[in-house]
C-alpha positions in Angstrom: -30.5 -9.3 23.6 -28.3 -11.5 21.4 -29.2 -9.5 18.3 -28.2 -6.2 20.0 -24.9 -7.8 21.1 -24.2 -8.9 17.5 -25.0 -5.4 16.2 -22.7 -3.7 18.7 -19.9 -6.2 17.9 -20.3 -5.6 14.1 -20.2 -1.9 14.6 -17.2 -2.0 17.0 -15.0 -4.3 14.8 -13.9 -1.6 12.3 -13.0 0.8 15.1 -11.1 -1.9 16.8 -9.2 -2.7 13.6 -8.2 1.0 13.2 -7.1 1.3 16.8 -5.1 -1.9 16.5 -3.2 -0.6 13.4 -2.4 2.6 15.2 -1.0 0.7 18.2 0.9 -1.7 16.0 2.5 1.2 14.1 3.5 2.9 17.3 4.8 -0.1 19.3 5.8 -2.6 16.6 7.5 -0.3 14.1 10.0 -2.9 12.9 7.2 -5.0 11.5 6.0 -2.1 9.3 9.5 -1.2 8.3 10.2 -4.8 7.3 7.0 -4.8 5.2 8.1 -1.7 3.4 11.6 -3.2 2.7 10.0 -6.3 1.3 7.7 -4.3 -0.9 10.6 -2.2 -2.2 12.6 -5.4 -2.8 9.7 -6.9 -4.8 9.5 -3.9 -7.0 13.2 -3.9 -7.7 13.1 -7.7 -8.3 10.6 -7.2 -11.2 13.3 -5.1 -13.0 16.3 -7.2 -12.2 17.6 -10.0 -14.5 21.0 -10.9 -13.3 21.4 -13.6 -10.7 24.2 -11.8 -8.9 22.2 -8.6 -8.7 19.2 -10.5 -7.3 21.5 -12.2 -4.7 23.0 -8.9 -3.6 19.6 -7.2 -3.4 18.1 -10.1 -1.5 20.8 -10.2 1.1 20.7 -6.4 1.5 16.9 -6.5 2.0 17.2 -9.3 4.6 19.9 -7.5 6.5 17.9 -4.2 6.5 14.6 -5.8 7.5 15.6 -8.4 10.0 19.3 -7.6 11.0 20.4 -11.2 11.2 24.0 -12.2 12.2 24.4 -14.1 8.9 22.6 -14.6 5.6 23.2 -17.4 3.1 21.7 -17.7 -0.4 21.9 -21.1 -1.9 21.4 -21.4 -5.7 20.7 -24.7 -7.3 22.6 -25.2 -10.5 20.5 -25.0 -13.7 19.2 -28.3 -15.0 20.3 -28.8 -18.6 17.6 -30.0 -20.9 18.3 -31.9 -24.1 17.2 -28.9 -26.1 19.6 -26.6 -24.3 22.5 -29.1 -24.6 21.8 -29.4 -28.4 21.7 -25.6 -28.8 25.0 -25.3 -26.9 26.6 -27.9 -29.2 25.3 -26.1 -32.3 23.0 -29.0 -33.3 19.6 -28.1 -34.9 17.2 -30.2 -32.9 14.2 -29.3 -35.1 15.3 -31.5 -38.1 
């Protein structure tokens, strides 16, 4: 009896997953829209170098996906290393 119950459960699980995805798409559309927006943002992020462009794209993606009343992006200032400071001063640090 227990073995047959396990077999039925194992066979039913994939069908349950498919039905659940259909129901989620139908009644929880915003979640799927948000996932698509985040995927598109990630693809654009791979090609973006400038910090301002990343900030604008990030805030746009957040507004589009979640529609918050406010978005803030805090950026930590860059930490200067001794190598970067020497290069900025024109000193050759490899001597």
